[in-house]
Backbone as CSV, one residue per row, in Angstrom:
resi,resn,N_x,N_y,N_z,CA_x,CA_y,CA_z,C_x,C_y,C_z
1,MET,87.176,88.537,93.674,86.255,89.673,93.780,86.368,90.520,92.516
2,ASN,85.239,90.912,91.962,85.243,91.717,90.753,85.777,93.119,91.028
3,ALA,86.460,93.687,90.064,86.987,95.040,90.205,85.827,96.035,90.255
4,VAL,86.004,97.111,91.032,84.981,98.145,91.128,84.997,98.974,89.845
5,THR,83.844,99.151,89.241,83.766,99.899,87.982,83.700,101.400,88.257
6,GLN,83.993,102.183,87.224,83.934,103.640,87.352,82.526,104.098,87.685
7,SER,81.523,103.458,87.108,80.139,103.846,87.377,79.761,103.568,88.823
8,GLU,80.302,102.486,89.388,80.030,102.180,90.795,80.691,103.208,91.705
9,ILE,81.889,103.658,91.341,82.576,104.684,92.116,81.753,105.970,92.098
10,LYS,81.229,106.343,90.932,80.416,107.544,90.819,79.156,107.438,91.667
11,ALA,78.548,106.248,91.679,77.339,106.036,92.470,77.622,106.247,93.951
12,VAL,78.768,105.758,94.416,79.156,105.931,95.816,79.360,107.402,96.131
13,GLU,80.040,108.139,95.229,80.289,109.557,95.455,78.986,110.344,95.519
14,GLU,78.000,109.959,94.712,76.734,110.676,94.708,75.942,110.427,95.991
15,VAL,76.206,109.335,96.665,75.571,109.073,97.954,76.279,109.880,99.044
16,LYS,77.607,109.930,98.992,78.398,110.638,99.989,78.204,112.147,99.923
17,HIS,78.054,112.668,98.708,77.963,114.100,98.489,76.728,114.408,97.639
18,GLU,76.333,115.677,97.645,75.161,116.081,96.878,75.580,116.763,95.574
19,PHE,75.083,116.220,94.459,75.397,116.755,93.147,74.120,117.076,92.383
20,VAL,74.240,118.001,91.420,73.153,118.269,90.487,73.708,118.083,89.081
21,THR,72.817,117.859,88.130,73.222,117.642,86.743,73.056,118.918,85.931
22,VAL,74.126,119.348,85.291,74.064,120.474,84.361,73.916,119.881,82.961
23,PRO,72.813,120.169,82.269,72.602,119.600,80.926,73.665,120.071,79.929
24,GLU,73.762,119.360,78.816,74.668,119.801,77.746,74.359,121.251,77.406
25,THR,75.411,122.016,77.202,75.265,123.457,76.983,75.953,123.882,75.692
26,ILE,75.299,124.774,74.953,75.909,125.360,73.757,75.992,126.872,73.980
27,PHE,77.205,127.406,73.981,77.416,128.830,74.187,77.059,129.622,72.926
28,PRO,76.881,130.935,73.061,76.593,131.770,71.897,77.636,131.641,70.785
29,ASN,78.904,131.336,71.153,79.946,131.215,70.120,80.014,129.813,69.523
30,GLY,79.094,128.924,69.932,79.039,127.578,69.384,79.773,126.523,70.175
31,THR,80.529,126.910,71.205,81.229,125.939,72.047,80.216,125.029,72.729
32,VAL,80.476,123.717,72.687,79.593,122.734,73.317,80.261,122.166,74.565
33,VAL,79.545,122.187,75.678,80.036,121.602,76.921,79.128,120.427,77.267
34,PRO,79.660,119.212,77.311,78.843,118.040,77.625,78.218,118.135,79.025
35,SER,77.129,117.440,79.224,76.477,117.383,80.529,77.452,116.863,81.582
36,PHE,77.328,117.376,82.806,78.205,116.933,83.895,77.493,117.111,85.226
37,LYS,78.048,116.509,86.263,77.501,116.643,87.612,78.422,117.535,88.436
38,VAL,77.800,118.486,89.148,78.553,119.450,89.941,78.009,119.487,91.362
39,GLY,78.878,119.830,92.315,78.444,119.930,93.697,77.298,120.915,93.855
40,LYS,76.268,120.506,94.556,75.126,121.385,94.794,75.529,122.581,95.643
41,TYR,76.555,122.376,96.475,77.052,123.419,97.370,78.552,123.622,97.166
42,ILE,79.050,124.771,97.604,80.489,124.980,97.675,81.066,123.854,98.526
43,THR,82.223,123.342,98.170,82.840,122.251,98.916,83.132,122.676,100.348
44,GLY,82.748,121.825,101.301,82.984,122.103,102.706,83.965,121.114,103.311
45,CYS,84.177,121.268,104.598,85.069,120.365,105.329,84.423,120.046,106.668
46,THR,84.197,118.764,106.938,83.604,118.305,108.185,84.478,117.206,108.769
47,ASP,84.924,117.414,110.011,85.808,116.436,110.662,87.005,116.093,109.785
48,ASP,87.598,117.148,109.218,88.790,117.017,108.359,88.538,116.217,107.087
49,GLN,87.266,116.080,106.709,86.923,115.352,105.492,86.167,116.272,104.534
50,LEU,86.459,116.142,103.252,85.739,116.907,102.245,84.259,116.548,102.306
51,ALA,83.396,117.564,102.259,81.952,117.334,102.346,81.215,118.288,101.420
52,ILE,80.208,117.775,100.732,79.376,118.607,99.858,77.932,118.416,100.294
53,ASN,77.486,119.263,101.210,76.120,119.192,101.710,75.743,120.527,102.332
54,ALA,74.483,120.656,102.727,73.965,121.932,103.217,74.545,122.349,104.558
55,ASN,75.050,121.406,105.338,75.510,121.719,106.691,76.981,122.084,106.785
56,ALA,77.744,121.703,105.792,79.192,121.915,105.862,79.555,123.372,105.557
57,SER,80.376,123.962,106.409,80.867,125.315,106.146,81.845,125.270,104.979
58,PRO,81.801,126.267,104.093,82.708,126.262,102.945,84.174,126.129,103.365
59,TRP,84.900,125.328,102.632,86.322,125.116,102.884,87.079,126.262,102.219
60,VAL,87.394,127.276,103.021,88.133,128.430,102.529,89.546,128.405,103.118
61,GLU,90.311,129.458,102.863,91.714,129.507,103.275,92.473,128.295,102.733
62,ILE,92.145,127.947,101.506,92.820,126.853,100.808,93.208,127.372,99.417
63,ASN,94.437,127.105,98.993,94.892,127.651,97.718,94.443,126.791,96.535
64,PHE,94.718,127.306,95.356,94.295,126.632,94.122,94.900,125.235,94.016
65,ILE,96.183,125.125,94.271,96.881,123.843,94.144,96.308,122.815,95.104
66,ASP,96.101,123.205,96.353,95.562,122.272,97.344,94.097,121.938,97.072
67,SER,93.358,122.890,96.514,91.961,122.615,96.156,91.881,121.483,95.137
68,LYS,92.727,121.562,94.114,92.772,120.492,93.117,93.133,119.163,93.770
69,ALA,94.136,119.200,94.644,94.617,117.970,95.285,93.546,117.353,96.177
70,GLU,92.848,118.172,96.943,91.814,117.653,97.849,90.642,117.086,97.064
71,ALA,90.281,117.737,95.967,89.200,117.213,95.128,89.586,115.845,94.578
72,GLU,90.795,115.744,94.046,91.237,114.481,93.446,91.392,113.388,94.491
73,LYS,91.794,113.758,95.693,91.919,112.778,96.780,90.560,112.139,97.077
74,ALA,89.495,112.911,96.883,88.134,112.422,97.138,87.515,111.773,95.901
75,GLY,88.301,111.630,94.832,87.778,111.033,93.604,86.982,112.006,92.765
76,LEU,87.194,113.320,92.987,86.449,114.356,92.289,87.408,115.226,91.487
77,LYS,86.870,116.286,90.875,87.689,117.221,90.118,87.292,118.644,90.470
78,LEU,88.247,119.559,90.360,87.944,120.975,90.492,87.174,121.408,89.251
79,ILE,86.133,122.208,89.431,85.339,122.644,88.291,86.210,123.434,87.311
80,THR,85.970,123.221,86.020,86.737,123.911,84.987,86.032,125.207,84.575
81,GLU,86.758,126.036,83.836,86.183,127.281,83.331,84.979,127.012,82.432
82,LEU,85.097,126.079,81.498,83.971,125.794,80.613,82.776,125.244,81.376
83,GLN,83.017,124.430,82.384,81.919,123.895,83.187,81.228,125.003,83.984
84,TYR,82.013,125.890,84.584,81.395,126.975,85.349,80.578,127.877,84.432
85,LEU,81.115,128.151,83.249,80.370,128.956,82.285,79.079,128.262,81.858
86,ALA,79.133,126.939,81.679,77.929,126.184,81.317,76.886,126.290,82.421
87,LEU,77.334,126.198,83.665,76.442,126.333,84.810,75.803,127.726,84.819
88,ALA,76.622,128.756,84.647,76.113,130.131,84.655,75.172,130.385,83.475
89,HIS,75.535,129.864,82.304,74.707,130.061,81.112,73.339,129.403,81.290
90,ASN,73.322,128.216,81.863,72.051,127.539,82.109,71.206,128.354,83.082
91,ILE,71.826,128.815,84.155,71.126,129.626,85.153,70.509,130.868,84.518
92,SER,71.261,131.522,83.631,70.789,132.776,83.037,69.600,132.585,82.104
93,GLY,69.326,131.344,81.719,68.208,131.072,80.827,66.942,130.628,81.532
94,VAL,66.943,130.680,82.871,65.785,130.233,83.656,65.144,131.442,84.344
95,ALA,63.869,131.644,84.118,63.179,132.860,84.555,63.241,133.102,86.057
96,ILE,63.135,132.054,86.864,63.082,132.220,88.315,64.384,132.778,88.883
97,ASN,65.448,132.743,88.103,66.735,133.268,88.576,66.884,134.769,88.331
98,TRP,65.872,135.374,87.730,65.863,136.814,87.470,64.902,137.503,88.434
99,THR,65.276,138.683,88.917,64.443,139.398,89.893,63.061,139.715,89.357
100,SER,62.921,139.846,88.035,61.633,140.167,87.420,60.779,138.935,87.166
101,GLY,61.410,137.745,87.215,60.713,136.526,86.843,60.641,136.337,85.340
102,ILE,61.355,137.188,84.593,61.401,137.101,83.133,62.866,137.106,82.701
103,VAL,63.259,136.138,81.889,64.645,136.055,81.441,65.059,137.327,80.718
104,GLY,66.159,137.914,81.177,66.700,139.107,80.536,66.191,140.418,81.067
105,GLU,65.160,140.370,81.929,64.613,141.600,82.492,64.934,141.680,83.974
106,GLY,65.238,142.902,84.443,65.677,143.044,85.830,67.114,142.577,85.947
107,SER,67.409,141.832,87.005,68.771,141.354,87.238,68.770,139.896,87.660
108,LEU,69.864,139.224,87.382,70.070,137.897,87.948,70.323,138.058,89.447
109,PHE,69.830,137.129,90.237,70.144,137.160,91.665,71.653,137.026,91.835
110,GLN,72.186,137.659,92.895,73.632,137.721,93.090,74.114,137.046,94.374
111,GLY,73.206,136.330,95.055,73.612,135.598,96.248,73.999,136.510,97.399
112,LEU,74.720,135.962,98.379,75.201,136.746,99.513,76.310,137.676,99.020
113,HIS,76.016,138.969,98.954,77.009,139.891,98.375,77.001,141.282,98.984
114,ASP,76.079,141.561,99.914,75.895,142.920,100.425,76.440,143.142,101.838
115,ASP,77.439,142.369,102.247,78.072,142.547,103.567,77.106,142.342,104.728
116,THR,76.111,141.492,104.558,75.181,141.210,105.651,75.690,140.098,106.569
117,VAL,76.764,139.427,106.164,77.444,138.443,107.009,78.930,138.782,106.990
118,GLU,79.698,138.133,107.862,81.118,138.466,107.975,82.031,137.339,107.533
119,GLU,81.447,136.229,107.100,82.251,135.108,106.617,81.377,134.207,105.755
120,ALA,82.021,133.300,105.035,81.275,132.381,104.176,80.358,131.496,105.011
121,GLN,79.143,131.272,104.512,78.106,130.554,105.255,77.851,129.155,104.678
122,PRO,77.443,128.191,105.544,77.044,126.874,105.041,75.782,126.987,104.197
123,GLY,75.474,125.939,103.460,74.366,125.971,102.525,72.995,126.187,103.140
124,ASP,72.839,125.850,104.422,71.515,125.972,105.031,71.241,127.346,105.637
125,TYR,72.183,128.269,105.505,71.947,129.628,106.003,70.980,130.345,105.066
126,VAL,69.945,130.957,105.636,68.947,131.679,104.837,69.094,133.174,105.110
127,PRO,69.464,133.958,104.109,69.624,135.406,104.308,68.295,136.082,104.593
128,GLU,68.372,137.193,105.329,67.157,137.930,105.668,66.577,138.647,104.446
129,GLU,67.449,139.103,103.567,67.007,139.864,102.400,66.768,138.942,101.205
130,GLU,65.600,139.042,100.604,65.284,138.234,99.424,66.246,138.537,98.282
131,SER,66.768,139.768,98.247,67.696,140.151,97.181,68.997,139.359,97.232
132,GLU,69.267,138.708,98.383,70.481,137.903,98.522,70.195,136.399,98.433
133,ARG,69.087,136.060,97.828,68.744,134.641,97.652,69.927,133.863,97.080
134,ARG,70.199,132.706,97.665,71.419,131.963,97.341,71.232,130.871,96.306
135,TRP,70.057,130.360,96.138,69.874,129.221,95.231,69.513,129.684,93.829
136,PHE,69.895,128.858,92.872,69.566,129.076,91.463,68.968,127.784,90.923
137,GLU,67.972,127.930,90.083,67.319,126.751,89.520,67.824,126.508,88.095
138,LEU,68.143,125.251,87.804,68.598,124.891,86.469,67.406,124.560,85.571
139,SER,67.667,124.428,84.290,66.593,124.164,83.332,65.922,122.820,83.563
140,ASN,66.586,121.913,84.297,66.005,120.610,84.609,65.297,120.594,85.961
141,GLY,65.187,121.754,86.608,64.473,121.861,87.880,65.337,121.655,89.106
142,GLU,66.591,121.239,88.932,67.477,121.051,90.080,68.000,122.402,90.555
143,ARG,68.365,122.465,91.842,68.842,123.717,92.415,70.295,123.595,92.879
144,VAL,71.028,124.694,92.704,72.428,124.755,93.083,72.637,126.066,93.844
145,PHE,73.527,126.052,94.824,73.716,127.197,95.704,75.058,127.901,95.475
146,ASP,75.031,129.224,95.654,76.256,130.042,95.721,77.090,130.049,94.452
147,VAL,76.437,129.996,93.297,77.168,130.195,92.049,77.577,131.667,91.952
148,ALA,76.861,132.519,92.679,77.242,133.918,92.866,77.205,134.203,94.362
149,GLY,78.179,134.979,94.831,78.185,135.375,96.237,78.644,134.297,97.198
150,ASN,78.638,134.633,98.457,79.084,133.821,99.599,80.602,133.687,99.635
151,CYS,81.195,132.941,98.704,82.656,132.956,98.581,83.042,132.646,97.139
152,TYR,84.179,133.199,96.730,84.701,132.907,95.395,85.033,131.418,95.301
153,THR,85.122,130.912,94.082,85.570,129.535,93.887,86.718,129.492,92.889
154,TRP,87.703,128.668,93.213,88.831,128.453,92.304,88.345,127.754,91.033
155,ILE,88.935,128.114,89.906,88.556,127.561,88.607,89.780,127.004,87.894
156,PHE,89.667,125.782,87.368,90.707,125.204,86.517,90.478,125.762,85.118
157,ASP,91.388,126.616,84.656,91.176,127.303,83.381,91.533,126.400,82.205
158,ASP,90.506,125.898,81.527,90.710,125.074,80.338,90.435,125.865,79.059
159,VAL,90.443,127.196,79.166,90.283,128.060,77.989,91.586,128.823,77.729
160,GLN,92.008,129.632,78.695,93.259,130.394,78.580,94.424,129.708,79.270
161,GLY,94.145,128.583,79.943,95.130,128.005,80.840,96.072,126.985,80.248
162,ASP,97.087,126.633,81.054,98.030,125.580,80.678,97.529,124.236,81.191
163,GLU,98.382,123.207,81.143,97.953,121.872,81.548,97.627,121.768,83.034
164,ASN,98.064,122.753,83.805,97.779,122.756,85.240,96.589,123.640,85.603
165,GLY,95.955,124.233,84.582,94.792,125.072,84.842,95.125,126.491,85.242
166,ILE,96.401,126.894,85.107,96.832,128.248,85.420,96.747,129.097,84.153
167,VAL,96.283,130.332,84.272,96.166,131.220,83.109,97.532,131.379,82.438
168,SER,97.553,131.227,81.122,98.822,131.333,80.391,98.743,132.230,79.165
169,SER,97.581,132.866,78.944,97.447,133.773,77.800,96.356,134.788,78.082
170,ALA,96.345,135.850,77.295,95.341,136.905,77.446,93.976,136.443,76.954
171,PHE,92.928,137.149,77.379,91.578,136.867,76.901,91.438,137.374,75.478
172,THR,91.067,136.488,74.570,90.856,136.888,73.184,89.452,137.476,73.015
173,GLU,89.235,138.147,71.882,87.935,138.773,71.619,86.798,137.756,71.633
174,ASP,87.104,136.499,71.217,86.055,135.483,71.127,86.107,134.457,72.260
175,SER,86.881,134.743,73.303,86.961,133.792,74.418,85.599,133.631,75.079
176,PRO,85.119,132.381,75.285,83.840,132.192,75.975,83.861,132.751,77.392
177,SER,85.044,132.911,77.953,85.150,133.462,79.307,84.549,134.845,79.418
178,ILE,84.601,135.614,78.320,84.111,136.996,78.356,83.018,137.286,77.332
179,THR,82.551,136.266,76.617,81.503,136.486,75.611,80.199,135.755,75.931
180,THR,80.171,134.999,77.006,79.004,134.156,77.295,77.936,134.861,78.125
181,ALA,78.325,135.838,78.922,77.355,136.544,79.767,76.290,137.221,78.917
182,PRO,75.041,137.279,79.400,73.948,137.877,78.624,73.885,139.402,78.703
183,ALA,74.850,140.003,79.388,74.870,141.460,79.518,76.311,141.904,79.751
184,PRO,76.601,143.182,79.503,77.955,143.685,79.756,78.335,143.595,81.233
185,SER,79.623,143.666,81.502,80.129,143.654,82.865,79.386,144.670,83.727
186,TYR,79.018,144.247,84.942,78.319,145.090,85.923,76.828,145.266,85.654
187,GLU,76.326,144.839,84.512,74.921,145.084,84.199,74.059,143.840,84.418
188,LYS,72.807,144.067,84.794,71.810,143.010,84.964,72.248,141.894,85.926
189,GLY,73.086,142.232,86.886,73.467,141.261,87.918,74.430,140.179,87.474
190,VAL,75.053,140.347,86.289,75.972,139.295,85.827,77.296,139.325,86.581
191,GLY,77.602,140.468,87.222,78.876,140.612,87.908,79.923,141.261,87.021
192,TRP,81.108,141.435,87.590,82.205,142.055,86.838,83.000,141.003,86.093
193,TYR,83.430,141.329,84.886,84.371,140.462,84.175,85.267,141.337,83.295
194,PRO,86.460,140.875,82.939,87.453,141.705,82.248,87.164,141.878,80.759
195,LYS,87.953,142.754,80.150,87.854,143.006,78.718,88.846,142.139,77.953
196,ALA,88.599,141.981,76.677,89.546,141.281,75.808,90.898,141.976,75.893
197,GLY,91.948,141.175,75.869,93.294,141.711,75.956,93.863,141.681,77.352
198,SER,93.008,141.579,78.367,93.512,141.470,79.741,94.319,140.187,79.867
199,ASP,95.462,140.275,80.513,96.359,139.120,80.609,96.691,138.830,82.067
200,TRP,96.172,137.707,82.570,96.393,137.303,83.957,97.342,136.109,84.051
201,SER,98.217,135.984,83.086,99.128,134.836,83.044,99.864,134.666,84.379
202,GLY,99.912,133.415,84.826,100.563,133.088,86.086,99.615,133.043,87.267
203,ASP,98.411,133.576,87.100,97.403,133.555,88.156,96.383,132.451,87.899
204,ALA,95.521,132.233,88.879,94.416,131.280,88.736,93.105,132.065,88.721
205,LEU,92.119,131.543,88.015,90.819,132.194,87.937,89.997,131.923,89.196
206,ILE,89.200,132.914,89.585,88.185,132.731,90.622,86.881,133.302,90.085
207,ARG,85.771,132.707,90.482,84.467,133.147,89.980,83.443,133.300,91.102
208,GLY,82.373,134.036,90.794,81.204,134.099,91.654,81.089,135.299,92.554
209,GLY,82.171,135.675,93.237,82.099,136.755,94.215,81.981,136.234,95.629
210,CYS,82.040,137.142,96.612,81.930,136.739,98.018,80.864,137.580,98.710
211,TRP,80.724,137.360,100.017,79.654,138.014,100.769,79.770,139.542,100.768
212,GLY,80.950,140.088,100.476,81.133,141.534,100.461,81.471,142.089,99.097
213,SER,81.165,141.358,98.036,81.529,141.798,96.683,80.609,142.870,96.113
214,ASN,79.434,143.048,96.721,78.461,144.019,96.233,78.185,143.805,94.740
215,ASP,78.221,144.859,93.914,77.837,144.701,92.509,78.840,143.902,91.687
216,HIS,80.027,143.622,92.241,80.974,142.766,91.536,80.442,141.338,91.401
217,ALA,79.634,140.897,92.387,79.172,139.510,92.434,78.222,139.186,91.287
218,GLY,78.239,137.923,90.860,77.327,137.476,89.819,77.739,136.113,89.312
219,VAL,76.822,135.403,88.685,77.159,134.062,88.191,78.213,134.102,87.096
220,PHE,78.397,135.285,86.459,79.428,135.428,85.432,80.636,136.223,85.937
221,HIS,80.655,136.552,87.221,81.784,137.313,87.753,83.074,136.525,87.576
222,LEU,84.113,137.210,87.092,85.404,136.568,86.836,86.531,137.452,87.335
223,ASP,87.404,136.860,88.163,88.546,137.589,88.692,89.724,136.630,88.784
224,ASN,90.785,137.070,89.412,91.981,136.235,89.497,92.648,136.377,90.852
225,ASP,93.507,135.409,91.174,94.259,135.436,92.422,95.518,134.598,92.234
226,ARG,96.476,134.787,93.113,97.688,133.972,93.064,97.328,132.506,93.347
227,PRO,97.899,131.551,92.638,97.589,130.134,92.882,97.878,129.704,94.321
228,GLY,98.800,130.418,94.981,99.131,130.068,96.358,98.353,130.854,97.388
229,GLY,97.429,131.715,96.934,96.650,132.529,97.855,95.698,131.685,98.693
230,GLU,95.532,132.074,99.959,94.664,131.310,100.866,93.738,132.243,101.631
231,GLY,92.939,132.990,100.889,92.031,133.938,101.522,90.815,133.286,102.137
232,GLY,90.259,133.933,103.135,89.064,133.421,103.785,87.807,133.586,102.966
233,ASP,87.927,134.242,101.798,86.763,134.444,100.934,86.854,133.632,99.637
234,VAL,87.760,132.656,99.569,87.904,131.823,98.375,87.831,130.350,98.739
235,GLY,86.905,129.631,98.107,86.771,128.186,98.317,86.849,127.475,96.984
236,PHE,86.177,126.328,96.868,86.210,125.593,95.593,84.963,124.731,95.426
237,ARG,84.655,124.410,94.185,83.490,123.600,93.861,83.953,122.389,93.054
238,CYS,83.387,121.234,93.364,83.831,119.984,92.752,82.836,119.442,91.718
239,THR,83.368,118.659,90.796,82.546,117.931,89.840,82.905,116.457,89.898
240,LEU,82.002,115.623,89.393,82.322,114.215,89.253,83.088,114.017,87.949
241,PRO,84.223,113.314,87.971,84.997,113.120,86.745,84.276,112.225,85.749
């Protein structure tokens, strides 16, 4: 019997789970992030199995270390900092993701963030308020959910981090983590993010915001938590390796 190829494994994963393609991205500082496939939804858990679809409730109360392990067990990877930034940067360049319908005017949609629910919701939940719209459209027409709001997602830090994805240095003035957003922290719906010099060494990054983050939420929102933390408002998003 012929050995299963990597491309065949990827094809199987794309049938089992729902992914969208993020095109190659070039940040304002010149950093290039190759195209990749990311979960259309926050990773869920159904019948004790990892699931990426509209019906699965987000897998929360799971720490950073276990999130990485569960992703890898399924043949996937935890999304990296550069990948999440590429996703957010692409979103910010598409007019339909802005409340005004014009890139740069009004605010980016912020997802579920105004305390209208009491826990993270599956992908098929439709909020009553249009201001809490959960989906974002990419430049290729594909849609992805909860890049802002609903629940935070653990991030493997490949910018400030060590080999395990844990923050190991302060944010530099030119770090893409804090220079890629199209507006200052808290403005135009980008969410909150730290200033250069902030040092979260020993912690893990989380992004996006949760259902009660209010103005903190945004596709560029960046915060931190203990790698062993297991809050009900933190989940994870997977990519295909």
